[in-house]
NUFISE-49415 format. One line per 8 residues: number of its first residue (from 1); for each residue x, y, z of N, C-alpha, C. Coordinates in pm, 1 decimal. Example, Ala and Ser with C-alpha at 12.3 -4.5 7.8 and 13.67 -1.06 7.14 Angstrom:
BEGIN
1) 1319.0/-569.0/780.0/1230.0/-450.0/780.0/1320.0/-330.0/780.0 ~ 1285.0/-225.0/708.0/1367.0/-106.0/714.0/1290.0/3.0/787.0 $
// end
This chain:
BEGIN
1) 101.8/-163.2/2698.7/70.5/-76.7/2587.8/198.0/-35.4/2514.6 ~ 302.0/-3.0/2589.2/427.7/38.4/2527.7/489.7/-77.5/2451.0 ~ 484.3/-196.7/2508.9/538.2/-314.4/2440.6/463.0/-339.2/2310.0 ~ 332.9/-321.5/2312.2/252.6/-341.2/2191.1/288.6/-238.5/2084.3 ~ 306.0/-112.5/2125.2/348.4/-9.5/2029.3/483.0/-45.9/1967.6 ~ 573.8/-92.3/2051.1/705.4/-132.5/2002.3/694.6/-249.2/1904.6 ~ 609.5/-345.8/1936.1/588.2/-460.0/1846.1/529.1/-415.8/1712.9 ~ 448.4/-310.9/1716.1/385.6/-259.8/1593.9/483.0/-177.9/1508.9 $
9) 604.1/-155.4/1560.4/705.3/-84.8/1482.9/720.5/62.0/1516.3 ~ 650.3/108.7/1618.5/663.7/248.5/1659.6/794.1/261.2/1737.6 ~ 878.7/355.4/1697.5/1007.3/374.7/1763.7/1006.1/502.0/1847.9 ~ 1104.1/512.0/1934.8/1114.9/632.0/2017.5/1140.7/754.7/1931.0 ~ 1216.1/738.4/1822.7/1243.2/851.2/1733.7/1114.0/903.5/1670.3 ~ 1023.2/814.0/1638.9/893.8/855.9/1583.4/816.5/939.1/1685.0 ~ 816.3/895.1/1809.5/743.6/967.2/1913.8/806.8/1104.1/1938.9 ~ 941.3/1108.8/1942.9/1008.5/1237.3/1960.6/978.7/1330.2/1842.9 $
17) 981.1/1275.1/1723.8/949.4/1354.7/1604.7/807.5/1410.2/1610.7 ~ 713.1/1326.3/1654.5/575.1/1372.5/1667.4/564.5/1484.6/1770.8 ~ 645.8/1478.1/1875.9/646.9/1583.8/1976.7/693.1/1716.1/1917.7 ~ 800.9/1711.5/1840.3/850.9/1834.9/1778.6/754.2/1888.0/1673.1 ~ 692.4/1798.1/1597.8/593.5/1841.2/1498.2/474.5/1907.5/1566.8 ~ 432.5/1853.5/1681.3/317.9/1912.1/1750.9/349.5/2051.8/1804.4 ~ 475.2/2076.1/1840.4/513.9/2211.1/1882.2/499.8/2307.3/1764.5 ~ 549.8/2266.5/1649.4/535.4/2349.9/1529.7/390.9/2368.0/1489.1 $
25) 313.9/2261.0/1500.4/172.2/2268.0/1465.8/95.9/2358.5/1561.7 ~ 135.0/2360.5/1687.9/71.2/2449.7/1785.3/93.8/2594.8/1746.8 ~ 216.9/2627.4/1709.6/245.9/2764.3/1667.0/170.4/2799.0/1538.9 ~ 171.1/2705.5/1443.2/102.8/2731.3/1316.3/-47.4/2748.8/1335.8 ~ -108.0/2666.6/1420.7/-252.2/2678.8/1442.9/-284.9/2808.6/1516.4 ~ -199.0/2848.6/1609.6/-218.8/2975.6/1679.2/-213.1/3091.1/1579.8 ~ -110.8/3090.0/1494.3/-94.2/3197.8/1397.2/-208.7/3199.8/1297.1 ~ -247.1/3082.3/1246.5/-356.3/3074.6/1148.3/-488.5/3118.8/1209.6 $
33) -515.3/3076.8/1331.5/-639.9/3115.2/1397.7/-642.4/3264.9/1424.5 ~ -530.0/3319.8/1461.8/-521.2/3462.8/1491.0/-549.0/3545.1/1365.0 ~ -498.8/3498.4/1251.0/-514.9/3573.4/1125.3/-647.6/3544.4/1055.7 ~ -695.4/3420.6/1061.5/-810.3/3380.6/980.8/-944.4/3402.4/1049.7 ~ -948.5/3390.6/1181.2/-1075.6/3401.1/1251.8/-1091.8/3539.8/1312.4 ~ -1214.6/3580.6/1323.1/-1243.0/3710.0/1383.7/-1264.7/3699.4/1535.0 ~ -1247.3/3579.3/1590.4/-1272.6/3558.1/1733.0/-1165.1/3622.5/1819.5 ~ -1052.5/3654.3/1761.3/-950.0/3724.7/1835.3/-843.9/3635.4/1895.3 $
41) -765.1/3698.2/1978.4/-649.6/3632.5/2037.2/-687.7/3520.0/2133.2 ~ -800.3/3533.1/2201.5/-840.4/3429.6/2297.7/-858.0/3293.3/2231.3 ~ -927.4/3289.6/2119.0/-947.9/3161.0/2050.9/-817.0/3109.0/1993.8 ~ -734.7/3197.4/1941.3/-604.8/3155.0/1889.5/-521.4/3092.9/2000.7 ~ -524.5/3153.8/2118.2/-451.4/3097.8/2232.0/-503.3/2959.9/2268.8 ~ -635.6/2942.1/2266.8/-692.5/2811.3/2301.3/-649.1/2705.0/2202.0 ~ -648.7/2737.4/2072.2/-603.8/2641.2/1971.2/-457.5/2604.5/1993.4 ~ -373.8/2705.1/2015.4/-232.0/2679.2/2037.0/-206.6/2594.8/2159.8 $
49) -276.7/2623.7/2268.6/-258.8/2547.3/2392.1/-309.8/2404.4/2374.8 ~ -424.5/2387.4/2308.4/-481.1/2254.1/2287.7/-382.8/2164.2/2213.4 ~ -329.4/2212.8/2104.9/-236.8/2130.4/2026.9/-101.8/2120.8/2097.6 ~ -61.3/2226.6/2167.1/65.1/2224.2/2239.3/68.2/2122.5/2352.4 ~ -47.5/2085.3/2401.2/-52.0/1984.6/2508.2/-18.1/1845.2/2459.2 ~ -16.7/1824.5/2330.4/18.0/1692.3/2277.1/166.7/1663.4/2292.0 ~ 249.4/1766.7/2283.9/395.2/1747.3/2282.9/445.8/1668.9/2404.5 ~ 409.2/1705.4/2527.1/460.6/1628.3/2641.4/419.7/1480.5/2638.1 $
57) 300.3/1453.4/2585.7/255.7/1314.1/2574.6/343.8/1237.1/2477.6 ~ 373.0/1297.2/2362.7/460.1/1230.0/2265.9/601.6/1210.9/2321.0 ~ 653.3/1312.4/2391.4/786.9/1298.1/2449.6/789.1/1189.8/2557.6 ~ 684.8/1180.5/2638.2/676.8/1075.6/2739.4/669.2/937.6/2674.2 ~ 593.1/925.9/2566.5/588.9/799.2/2493.0/726.3/766.1/2435.9 ~ 797.0/868.0/2389.2/932.1/846.5/2338.0/1025.1/791.6/2443.7 ~ 1017.1/846.2/2563.9/1101.3/796.2/2674.8/1064.3/651.3/2707.3 ~ 935.3/623.8/2716.1/891.6/487.3/2747.6/934.4/390.0/2638.0 $
65) 922.2/430.4/2513.2/964.8/343.3/2403.7/1115.8/324.0/2404.5 ~ 1190.8/427.8/2440.5/1336.6/414.5/2448.5/1374.2/312.6/2556.6 ~ 1307.2/319.3/2670.0/1332.5/220.8/2774.7/1298.7/80.0/2727.7 ~ 1190.4/67.4/2653.6/1150.4/-63.3/2598.3/1254.4/-113.0/2498.9 ~ 1305.9/-22.4/2415.3/1407.2/-60.7/2316.9/1537.3/-104.4/2384.5 ~ 1572.4/-40.4/2494.5/1696.2/-75.3/2564.3/1685.9/-207.9/2639.1 ~ 1565.9/-254.8/2667.9/1548.7/-382.3/2736.8/1568.1/-500.7/2642.7 ~ 1556.5/-477.5/2515.1/1566.8/-587.6/2418.0/1709.6/-621.4/2387.0 $
// end
């Protein structure tokens, strides 16, 4: 799967960038949910945690892609 992503042009820098963007998006979604919805802090926390869980996946893909890039 990693080799295929690399062949498709996905780089480790892209994956790392997506990880950092997801951290920012987690904060933004938490803040927006807290202000816009009447459900309260609990729902805002769930939104932030849901999106925040993407970051480690993107960083792990970045590491795997970096290893793939170094093998070439």
